[in-house]
KETOR-946460 format. One line per 2 residues: number of its first residue (from 1); their letters; for each residue x, y, z of C-alpha. Coordinates in steps of 0.2 Angstrom, whole numbers, plus 5000, padded with zeros to 4 digits. Each point is the difference from the previous one (the first is absolute). Layout:
// residues N
NUM = a = X:Y:Z; ...
//
This chain:
// residues 418
1 = mp = 4927:4863:5067; 5005:5014:4987
3 = aa = 5004:4997:4982; 5018:4997:4996
5 = sg = 5009:5010:4985; 4993:4994:4984
7 = sg = 4990:4985:5004; 4997:4988:5016
9 = qi = 4999:5003:5018; 5013:5002:5013
11 = gw = 5000:5001:5019; 5009:5016:5003
13 = rt = 5006:4995:5016; 5011:4987:4993
15 = vq = 5010:5013:4989; 5017:5000:5008
17 = ri = 5008:5013:4988; 4994:5015:4991
19 = vi = 5012:5010:4989; 4996:5017:4994
21 = vg = 5011:5007:4986; 5002:5019:5000
23 = ag = 5003:5010:5015; 4991:5016:4995
25 = la = 4984:5006:5009; 4989:4986:4992
27 = gl = 5012:4986:5006; 5001:5008:5017
29 = rt = 4982:5003:5003; 4996:4982:4995
31 = ae = 5012:4993:5012; 4993:5011:5014
33 = el = 4983:4995:4995; 5003:4981:5001
35 = rr = 5007:5001:5018; 4985:5011:5004
37 = ag = 4989:4986:4992; 5007:4987:5012
39 = ye = 5014:4991:4988; 5014:4994:5012
41 = gd = 5011:4991:4987; 5016:5006:4992
43 = lv = 4999:5016:4990; 5013:5005:4989
45 = lv = 5002:5017:4991; 5011:5001:4985
47 = ge = 5006:5017:4994; 5010:5006:4985
49 = er = 5007:5015:5009; 5011:5000:5016
51 = hl = 4989:5012:5009; 4986:4996:5012
53 = py = 4983:5002:4991; 4997:5018:4997
55 = dr = 4987:5013:4995; 5001:5004:4981
57 = pp = 4988:5015:4997; 5012:5012:5010
59 = ls = 5014:4998:4988; 4994:5011:4987
61 = ke = 4993:5013:5013; 5008:5001:5018
63 = vm = 5016:4992:4995; 5002:5011:4985
65 = rg = 4996:5015:5011; 5014:4995:5013
67 = ek = 4986:4997:5013; 5004:4982:5002
69 = sd = 5015:4989:4997; 4992:4984:5007
71 = tt = 4983:4993:4997; 5001:4983:5009
73 = le = 4983:4993:5005; 5005:4990:5014
75 = pr = 5016:4997:5011; 5009:4984:5000
77 = ef = 4993:4996:5017; 4982:4999:4992
79 = fd = 5006:4985:4991; 5008:4991:5013
81 = er = 4986:5003:5011; 4988:4991:4987
83 = gi = 5011:4987:4995; 5002:5005:4982
85 = el = 5017:4995:4992; 5007:5014:4989
87 = ll = 5011:4995:4985; 5004:5017:4993
89 = gl = 5012:5004:4985; 4994:4984:4992
91 = aa = 4989:5001:4984; 4990:4985:4995
93 = ta = 5006:4992:4983; 4988:4985:4999
95 = vd = 4986:4990:5007; 4997:4982:4999
97 = pd = 4981:4996:5004; 5004:4980:5000
99 = tr = 5013:5001:5014; 4992:5015:5007
101 = tv = 5017:5010:5000; 5006:5018:4996
103 = tl = 5018:5002:4993; 5010:5015:5005
105 = vd = 5013:5011:4991; 5013:4993:5011
107 = gs = 4995:4981:4995; 4992:4997:5017
109 = vv = 4983:4991:5000; 4985:5004:5011
111 = dy = 4987:4987:5002; 4981:5005:5004
113 = de = 4983:4993:5003; 4991:5017:4994
115 = li = 5009:5012:4989; 4994:5019:4999
117 = va = 5007:5010:4985; 5002:5018:5006
119 = tg = 5014:5006:4988; 4991:5016:4994
121 = la = 5006:5011:4986; 5017:5004:4991
123 = pr = 5001:5017:4990; 5001:4999:4981
125 = ri = 5015:5005:4993; 5004:5010:4984
127 = pg = 5013:4989:4989; 5014:5008:4991
129 = lp = 5003:5015:5010; 5018:5004:5005
131 = dl = 5006:4995:5017; 5002:5017:5008
133 = ag = 5002:5006:5017; 4985:5011:5005
135 = vh = 4987:4988:4992; 4988:4992:5012
137 = vl = 4986:4988:5002; 4990:4999:5016
139 = rs = 4994:4983:5009; 5012:4998:5015
141 = id = 5006:5011:5015; 5017:4998:4993
143 = es = 4995:5007:4983; 4990:5014:5009
145 = la = 5014:5006:5010; 5011:4999:4985
147 = lr = 4988:5012:4991; 4998:5012:5015
149 = ad = 5019:5002:5000; 4999:5007:4983
151 = ld = 4987:5013:5004; 5009:5016:5003
153 = pg = 4990:5016:4999; 5001:5009:4983
155 = kr = 5005:4984:4990; 4988:4996:4985
157 = al = 4991:4982:5002; 4991:4991:4985
159 = iv = 4987:4988:5007; 4995:4987:4986
161 = ga = 4982:4994:5003; 4985:5010:5009
163 = gf = 4992:4985:5010; 4999:5002:5018
165 = ig = 5018:4996:5003; 5005:5014:4988
167 = ce = 4988:5013:5006; 5005:4997:5018
169 = la = 5018:5001:4996; 4997:5017:4989
171 = as = 4991:5007:5016; 5014:4995:5011
173 = mr = 5014:5006:4989; 4991:5017:4998
175 = ca = 4999:5001:5019; 5018:4997:5001
177 = gl = 5004:5014:4988; 5003:4991:4984
179 = dv = 4995:5006:4983; 4989:4985:4994
181 = vl = 4997:4994:4982; 4985:4988:5000
183 = ve = 4997:4990:4984; 4985:4988:4996
185 = pq = 4996:4992:4984; 4981:5000:5004
187 = pt = 4989:5016:4998; 5001:5004:5020
189 = pl = 5008:4993:5016; 4991:4985:5006
191 = as = 4990:4998:4985; 5001:4980:5000
193 = vl = 4995:5001:5018; 4987:5013:5002
195 = ge = 4995:5006:4983; 5004:5015:4991
197 = kv = 4987:5012:5009; 5008:4997:5017
199 = ga = 5017:4998:4992; 4998:5018:4994
201 = li = 4997:5006:5018; 5015:4992:5006
203 = ar = 5009:5008:4986; 4995:5017:5005
205 = lh = 5006:4997:5018; 5017:4996:4993
207 = vg = 5001:5014:4988; 4994:5012:5014
209 = eg = 5015:4994:5010; 5013:5004:4988
211 = vd = 5002:4983:4991; 5004:5000:4982
213 = lr = 4987:4988:4994; 5002:4992:4982
215 = ag = 4985:4989:4997; 5000:4989:4983
217 = vg = 5019:4999:5003; 5012:4986:5003
219 = lt = 5018:4997:5003; 5011:4996:4985
221 = sl = 5017:4999:5006; 5012:5008:5014
223 = tg = 5017:5009:4997; 5014:5000:5012
225 = tg = 5018:4997:5001; 4999:4981:5001
227 = tg = 5001:4987:4987; 4991:4983:4997
229 = tg = 4982:4996:5002; 4990:4990:5012
231 = tg = 4984:5003:5011; 5003:5019:5005
233 = tg = 5002:4996:5019; 5015:5011:5004
235 = tg = 5013:4986:5000; 5012:5008:4988
237 = tg = 5015:5012:5003; 4993:5014:4990
239 = rv = 4987:5012:5005; 4983:5006:4993
241 = sg = 4999:5016:4992; 4985:5000:4989
243 = av = 4986:4993:4992; 4992:4999:4983
245 = ls = 4982:4999:5000; 4987:4992:4987
247 = dg = 4995:5017:4993; 5018:5003:4995
249 = se = 5003:5013:5014; 5016:4998:5011
251 = vd = 5002:5004:5018; 5015:5003:5012
253 = ve = 4997:4989:5015; 5011:4996:5014
255 = vv = 4989:4986:5009; 4987:4988:4991
257 = ai = 4987:4989:5009; 4991:4987:4990
259 = gv = 4983:4995:5005; 4992:4990:4985
261 = gs = 4990:4988:5010; 5003:4983:5008
263 = vp = 4999:4982:4996; 4995:4986:5012
265 = vt = 5015:4989:5007; 4995:4983:4993
267 = kw = 5015:4994:4990; 5006:4988:5014
269 = lg = 4982:4991:4999; 5004:4994:4982
271 = ga = 4998:4981:4999; 4990:4999:5015
273 = gv = 4983:4999:4991; 4993:5016:5009
275 = ql = 4989:5010:4988; 5007:5017:4996
277 = dd = 4990:5013:4991; 5006:5017:5005
279 = gv = 5005:4993:5018; 4996:4984:5008
281 = vc = 4982:4995:4997; 4990:4996:5016
283 = dg = 4982:4997:5005; 4992:5012:5013
285 = vg = 5010:4995:5015; 5018:4998:4992
287 = rt = 5000:4982:4995; 5008:4995:4984
289 = av = 4996:4986:4990; 5016:4991:5005
291 = ph = 4997:4991:5016; 5007:5008:5016
293 = iw = 5005:5016:4991; 4993:5016:5004
295 = av = 5003:5019:4994; 4997:5017:5009
297 = gd = 5003:5018:4997; 5006:5009:4984
299 = va = 5005:4984:4992; 4983:4992:5001
301 = aw = 4986:5001:4988; 4986:4996:5011
303 = ql = 4982:4996:4995; 4990:5014:5006
305 = rv = 4981:5000:5002; 4999:5016:4991
307 = gg = 5011:5004:4985; 5006:4983:4996
309 = rk = 5018:4993:5003; 5013:5014:5003
311 = rv = 5015:5006:5009; 4998:5014:5012
313 = eh = 5016:5009:5003; 4996:5010:5015
315 = ws = 5006:5000:5018; 4984:4997:5009
317 = na = 4996:4985:4988; 5015:4990:5007
319 = ge = 4993:5000:5018; 4983:4996:4994
321 = qa = 5005:4985:4990; 5012:4994:5014
323 = ki = 4986:4999:5011; 4988:4990:4988
325 = la = 5014:4988:4995; 5005:4996:5018
327 = aa = 4982:4998:5004; 4998:4988:4985
329 = lt = 5015:4990:5003; 4996:4997:5019
331 = ga = 4982:4996:4997; 4993:5016:5008
333 = le = 4993:5008:4985; 4982:4996:4995
335 = sp = 4998:5012:4987; 5012:5013:4994
337 = ad = 4994:5017:5001; 4999:5013:4985
339 = ql = 5016:5008:4997; 4998:5019:4996
341 = py = 5017:5006:4994; 5006:5016:5007
343 = fw = 5016:5009:4997; 5007:5018:5003
345 = sd = 5014:5011:4993; 5009:5015:5009
347 = qy = 5005:5014:4988; 5004:5018:5006
349 = gv = 4990:4997:5016; 4985:4995:4989
351 = ki = 4993:4982:5006; 4994:4992:4984
353 = qa = 4988:4986:5004; 4991:4986:4990
355 = lg = 4987:4989:5007; 4992:4986:4990
357 = sv = 5005:4992:4983; 5007:5013:4989
359 = ta = 5004:4998:4982; 5005:5012:4987
361 = td = 4985:4996:4988; 4987:5005:5013
363 = dv = 4988:5015:4998; 5007:5013:5011
365 = hi = 4988:5013:5009; 5010:5015:5007
367 = ia = 4990:5004:5015; 5011:5013:5007
369 = dh = 5014:5011:4994; 5009:5013:5011
371 = gr = 5017:5002:4992; 5011:4988:5012
373 = kf = 4984:4991:5006; 4990:4989:4990
375 = la = 4987:4985:5001; 4995:4988:4986
377 = yy = 4987:4986:4999; 5004:4985:4988
379 = er = 4986:4991:4991; 4999:4984:4991
381 = ds = 4984:4992:4992; 4991:5014:5010
383 = il = 5006:4995:5016; 5011:5009:5012
385 = ta = 5016:4991:5001; 5013:5012:5007
387 = vv = 5003:5018:5008; 5017:5009:4997
389 = gg = 5003:5015:5010; 5015:5013:5003
391 = gm = 5000:5008:5017; 4982:4994:5003
393 = ag = 5001:4986:5011; 4982:5001:5007
395 = gv = 4993:5001:4983; 5009:4984:4996
397 = mk = 4997:4989:5015; 4982:5004:5003
399 = mr = 4997:4991:4983; 5006:4983:5006
401 = gk = 4982:4994:5003; 4994:5006:4984
403 = ia = 5014:4992:4990; 4999:4983:5009
405 = ar = 4981:5000:4998; 5002:5003:4980
407 = tp = 4990:5015:5001; 4993:5006:4984
409 = ia = 5009:5016:4993; 4984:5010:4997
411 = ev = 4995:4997:5019; 5017:5007:5006
413 = lg = 5001:5014:4988; 4982:5006:5005
415 = av = 5006:5001:5018; 5017:5009:4998
417 = sv = 5004:5013:5013; 5018:5004:5001
//
């Protein structure tokens, strides 16, 4: 029999009801994998939003460019055919491990035998900004469509934060014919993720496309016709007309998109005894230290064989973890396979890919630099840990085996041929 959540043993075929809180990609794929693994009991998928589970990566790309308005992952028939009960438009507010119940925002209570947390991330807000129309954050399809409705050609947009979301929004807005000012407190875009060397290559790409990039600069305040302060999410009656930046400069803007990072959605777990440390702390298959509670996806800090315990905020990771967790819960998993993180970002027709465990403090070797295309190897403790490329998919993917084998960087560099 498989190990239960936390400690002890369970016979998984006696489990009558599994509840998954979070109806994003990770929650959907976990439900799908549980059915595929042979689980036949009740399966409930709880989601805060009213929409069927949908894909989020297109929100800053295809949706912004007007190429898509619906990114639904599966039709309702998919859930009916698999006996997956949907409770949508209902956020979870509390969990009681003793009674094995989850309380929802409408006061209803859902009981479980096994609970899987898949609540993902919420965007950080900048407190104290005026509540002005034209100011947006980006997490949901509704927020994405509201931002897109503001993107008239010729308008001037300010994007606060040059992480992946900010960079993708900048690219999408330039493609839509907007003038774009992109501000980032760090020395380069994506410096905290990919390091400054590769960040400088990303910066060059954006500047070449006409973005007014201001690195080392943040947002101080917004100006407009509204009054009052709040979170700056566009709920007021006035409209944004300008911004004051941390270097004292002022810019006239008609649209503002704020992308200053995200935080795990874990507040509802308070009091449940689940260990939280930049996400839900789990072992290598998604179990928490609280019996019968698991976690998967962006919210989950899994123990990795290489790289320690960490959250991996990438699309492909959600599906990989779902397979592992479902196999562990149903007893089909003998030993979890190594997870090799992979993510990508589309900007101006250039696919930026990262394979392996990337940190901003790694030593970076630029292997190829052909203007819009580049390839970089990442080294930690003299070992190849990751590869990042722009427009060089072959150069990235051929290194999978080398990264997994923890190949010495000297060996890799000695065989470079791009």
